[in-house]
C-alpha positions as CSV (number, residue, x, y, z in Angstrom):
1,X,0.0,0.0,0.0
2,X,1.2,3.5,-0.7
3,X,1.8,5.8,2.3
4,X,-1.1,8.0,3.0
5,X,-1.4,11.4,4.7
6,X,-4.4,13.0,6.2
7,X,-4.8,16.7,5.9
8,X,-6.4,18.4,8.9
9,X,-9.8,20.0,8.4
10,X,-11.6,17.0,6.9
11,X,-9.5,17.1,3.7
12,X,-9.4,13.8,1.8
13,X,-6.7,11.2,2.4
14,X,-4.3,11.0,-0.4
15,X,-1.7,8.4,-1.6
16,X,1.2,10.8,-2.0
17,X,3.8,12.0,0.5
18,X,5.9,15.1,0.7
19,X,8.7,13.5,2.8
20,X,10.9,15.9,4.8
21,X,14.6,15.1,4.9
22,X,17.0,15.5,7.9
23,X,20.8,15.3,7.3
24,X,22.7,14.5,10.5
25,X,26.4,15.1,11.1
26,X,28.3,15.5,14.3
27,X,25.2,15.1,16.5
28,X,23.2,17.9,14.8
29,X,21.2,18.8,11.7
30,X,23.2,20.0,8.7
31,X,22.2,21.1,5.2
32,X,23.5,21.3,1.6
33,X,22.9,24.5,-0.3
34,X,24.8,23.7,-3.5
35,X,24.7,20.8,-5.9
36,X,28.4,20.1,-5.7
37,X,28.0,19.5,-2.0
38,X,25.5,16.8,-2.6
39,X,28.2,14.4,-4.0
40,X,29.6,11.8,-1.7
41,X,33.0,13.4,-1.6
42,X,31.5,16.7,-0.4
43,X,29.2,15.5,2.4
44,X,31.8,16.4,4.9
45,X,31.3,20.1,3.9
46,X,27.7,20.2,5.0
47,X,27.2,22.9,7.6
48,X,24.8,23.3,10.5
49,X,21.4,24.2,9.2
50,X,19.8,27.6,9.5
51,X,16.1,27.1,9.7
52,X,13.1,28.7,11.5
53,X,12.1,25.3,12.9
54,X,14.8,25.1,15.6
55,X,18.5,25.1,16.3
56,X,20.7,22.6,14.5
57,X,21.4,20.7,17.8
58,X,17.6,20.1,18.4
59,X,16.8,17.5,15.7
60,X,13.6,16.3,17.4
61,X,12.2,19.9,17.3
62,X,13.0,20.3,13.7
63,X,11.6,16.9,12.8
64,X,8.3,17.6,14.6
65,X,8.0,21.0,12.8
66,X,8.6,19.5,9.4
67,X,6.2,16.7,9.9
68,X,3.6,19.2,11.0
69,X,4.0,21.1,7.8
70,X,4.0,18.2,5.4
71,X,1.6,15.8,7.2
72,X,4.0,13.1,6.1
73,X,3.8,9.6,7.5
74,X,7.6,9.3,6.7
75,X,10.7,11.1,7.8
76,X,13.9,10.5,5.8
77,X,17.1,10.6,7.8
78,X,20.6,10.6,6.3
79,X,23.4,9.8,8.7
80,X,26.2,11.5,6.9
81,X,28.8,10.4,9.5
82,X,27.9,6.8,8.9
83,X,27.8,7.3,5.1
84,X,31.3,8.8,5.3
85,X,32.6,6.0,7.5
86,X,33.4,8.1,10.5
87,X,31.1,6.9,13.2
88,X,27.3,7.3,13.4
89,X,24.4,9.2,15.0
90,X,22.6,6.1,16.2
91,X,21.6,7.5,19.5
92,X,20.3,10.7,17.9
93,X,18.2,8.7,15.5
94,X,16.9,6.7,18.5
95,X,15.9,10.0,20.1
96,X,14.1,11.0,16.9
97,X,12.2,7.7,16.9
98,X,11.1,8.4,20.4
99,X,10.1,12.0,19.5
100,X,7.9,11.0,16.5
101,X,6.7,7.5,17.4
102,X,3.9,7.4,14.8
103,X,6.3,8.2,12.0
104,X,8.0,5.7,9.7
105,X,11.7,6.5,9.8
106,X,13.6,5.9,6.5
107,X,17.3,5.7,7.4
108,X,20.1,6.2,5.0
109,X,23.4,5.2,6.7
110,X,25.6,4.1,3.9
111,X,24.4,0.4,3.9
112,X,26.6,-1.8,1.8
113,X,26.0,-5.3,3.2
114,X,24.0,-7.4,5.6
115,X,26.1,-6.4,8.7
116,X,25.5,-2.7,8.0
117,X,21.7,-3.3,7.9
118,X,21.7,-5.5,11.0
119,X,23.2,-2.8,13.2
120,X,20.3,-0.4,12.6
121,X,17.4,-2.9,12.6
122,X,16.8,-2.6,16.4
123,X,15.3,0.8,15.7
124,X,12.5,-0.8,13.8
125,X,13.0,1.6,10.9
126,X,12.9,1.3,7.2
127,X,16.4,1.1,5.7
128,X,17.3,3.1,2.6
129,X,20.0,1.4,0.6
130,X,21.8,3.7,-1.8
131,X,23.1,2.2,-5.1
132,X,26.3,4.2,-4.6
133,X,27.2,2.3,-1.5
134,X,26.1,-1.2,-2.5
135,X,29.3,-3.4,-2.5
136,X,28.1,-5.7,-5.3
137,X,24.9,-7.0,-6.9
138,X,25.3,-10.1,-4.8
139,X,25.3,-8.0,-1.6
140,X,22.1,-6.3,-2.8
141,X,20.4,-9.6,-3.4
142,X,21.5,-10.8,0.0
143,X,20.0,-7.7,1.7
144,X,16.7,-8.2,-0.2
145,X,16.6,-11.8,0.7
146,X,17.0,-11.1,4.4
147,X,15.3,-7.8,4.9
148,X,12.9,-7.5,2.0
149,X,10.0,-5.3,2.9
150,X,12.1,-3.3,5.3
151,X,14.2,-1.9,2.5
152,X,13.9,1.1,0.1
153,X,16.3,1.2,-2.8
154,X,17.8,4.6,-3.7
155,X,19.0,4.8,-7.3
156,X,21.7,7.4,-7.0
157,X,22.5,9.4,-10.1
158,X,25.2,11.9,-11.0
159,X,26.2,13.5,-14.3
160,X,27.7,10.2,-15.4
161,X,24.6,8.2,-14.7
162,X,23.8,5.6,-12.1
163,X,26.3,5.1,-9.3
164,X,26.6,1.5,-8.3
165,X,25.7,-1.8,-10.0
166,X,24.3,-0.8,-13.4
167,X,22.0,-3.8,-13.4
168,X,19.9,-2.0,-10.8
169,X,18.6,0.4,-13.4
170,X,18.4,-2.0,-16.4
171,X,16.7,-4.8,-14.4
172,X,13.7,-3.4,-12.5
173,X,12.8,-6.9,-11.3
174,X,15.7,-6.2,-8.8
175,X,13.7,-3.3,-7.3
176,X,11.9,-3.6,-4.0
177,X,8.4,-2.2,-3.4
178,X,9.7,1.4,-2.9
179,X,12.4,3.1,-5.0
180,X,13.9,6.6,-4.7
181,X,15.3,8.4,-7.7
182,X,18.1,10.4,-6.1
183,X,19.6,13.1,-8.4
184,X,22.7,13.9,-6.4
185,X,23.7,16.9,-8.4
186,X,20.4,18.6,-7.8
187,X,20.3,18.2,-4.0
188,X,20.1,21.6,-2.4
189,X,19.9,23.5,-5.7
190,X,16.1,24.0,-6.1
191,X,16.6,23.5,-9.9
192,X,13.6,21.2,-10.4
193,X,13.4,17.4,-10.6
194,X,14.7,15.2,-13.4
195,X,11.5,14.5,-15.2
196,X,13.2,12.5,-18.0
197,X,14.6,10.1,-15.4
198,X,11.2,9.9,-13.7
199,X,9.4,9.1,-16.9
200,X,11.8,6.2,-17.6
201,X,11.5,4.9,-14.0
202,X,7.7,5.1,-14.0
203,X,7.5,3.1,-17.3
204,X,9.6,0.4,-15.7
205,X,8.3,0.3,-12.2
206,X,5.1,-1.6,-12.6
207,X,3.2,-1.5,-9.3
208,X,6.3,-0.3,-7.4
209,X,6.2,3.1,-5.7
210,X,8.6,5.7,-7.0
211,X,9.8,8.7,-5.0
212,X,11.8,11.7,-6.3
213,X,14.7,13.4,-4.6
214,X,16.8,16.3,-5.6
215,X,15.9,19.8,-6.9
216,X,12.3,20.1,-5.7
217,X,11.8,23.8,-5.4
218,X,8.1,24.7,-5.6
219,X,4.7,23.3,-5.2
220,X,4.5,23.1,-9.0
221,X,7.4,20.8,-9.0
222,X,5.6,18.6,-6.5
223,X,2.4,18.7,-8.6
224,X,4.3,17.8,-11.8
225,X,5.9,14.8,-10.0
226,X,2.6,13.7,-8.6
227,X,0.9,13.9,-11.9
228,X,3.7,11.9,-13.6
229,X,2.7,9.0,-11.4
230,X,5.2,9.1,-8.5
231,X,4.2,8.3,-4.9
232,X,6.1,11.1,-3.2
233,X,9.0,13.6,-3.2
234,X,11.8,14.1,-0.7
235,X,12.2,17.7,0.2
236,X,14.5,19.8,2.5
237,X,15.7,23.2,1.1
238,X,12.2,24.3,-0.1
239,X,10.7,23.5,3.3
240,X,13.3,25.4,5.3
241,X,13.1,28.4,2.9
242,X,9.3,28.5,3.1
243,X,8.9,28.0,-0.7
244,X,6.8,24.9,0.1
245,X,4.7,25.1,3.3
246,X,1.5,23.7,4.8
247,X,-0.7,25.9,2.7
248,X,0.9,24.9,-0.6
249,X,0.8,21.2,0.3
250,X,-2.9,21.4,1.3
251,X,-3.7,23.3,-1.9
252,X,-2.0,20.6,-4.0
253,X,-4.0,17.9,-2.4
254,X,-7.1,19.9,-3.0
255,X,-6.3,19.8,-6.7
256,X,-5.4,23.5,-6.9
257,X,-2.3,24.8,-8.5
258,X,-2.7,28.5,-8.1
């Protein structure tokens, strides 16, 4: 089943999610403001976030605010320290799980094999496996065989194409029920989503649920992605800047694009 969100005020329940993203580093919330910083080699350059939703050291407050704006049943958390191989923010993620107990946490922590996944499973979260960190196609198949429905596959793209095993794009039968199209070069840029990539993925996805990440700048971007057949978008910059807020999301779900 697709995630659903209920808009306050007796609005209809819809099968589309505007998923807020939290990037964690050094025990706080950080943010990328340029596409170059979105690449794996630049994640160490992310800086503490400047947001009206709380100080960077108070991740639970920021998370609650973002979920209140988006009505999302999902919170996406990227542990940049874990992705960079220099420790992790496990205890902070545990605190987030306690702060938003009704929310499905999607955790991206640089998973490459079964052992990486097993470390995070006690949190009861959904694990996001990025194609750029998958050790091999055999590792991916092993993760699917063991953790199946607890996994989301993030297909990570840069200017050269898919990062990771190329079969993951050419063989959609390898996809789990939920797939993210992650345009790394667009993260933090607000330049709009990659609609060509989305069209190709939707054509191949069958009944799988496709989410879009990278470049979402306006409610029109969200509407375009929704109308193309995706099940959700991952958003950070546009939420913190106020370009997309509660009013804009509610209007989209009401079918209005003014």
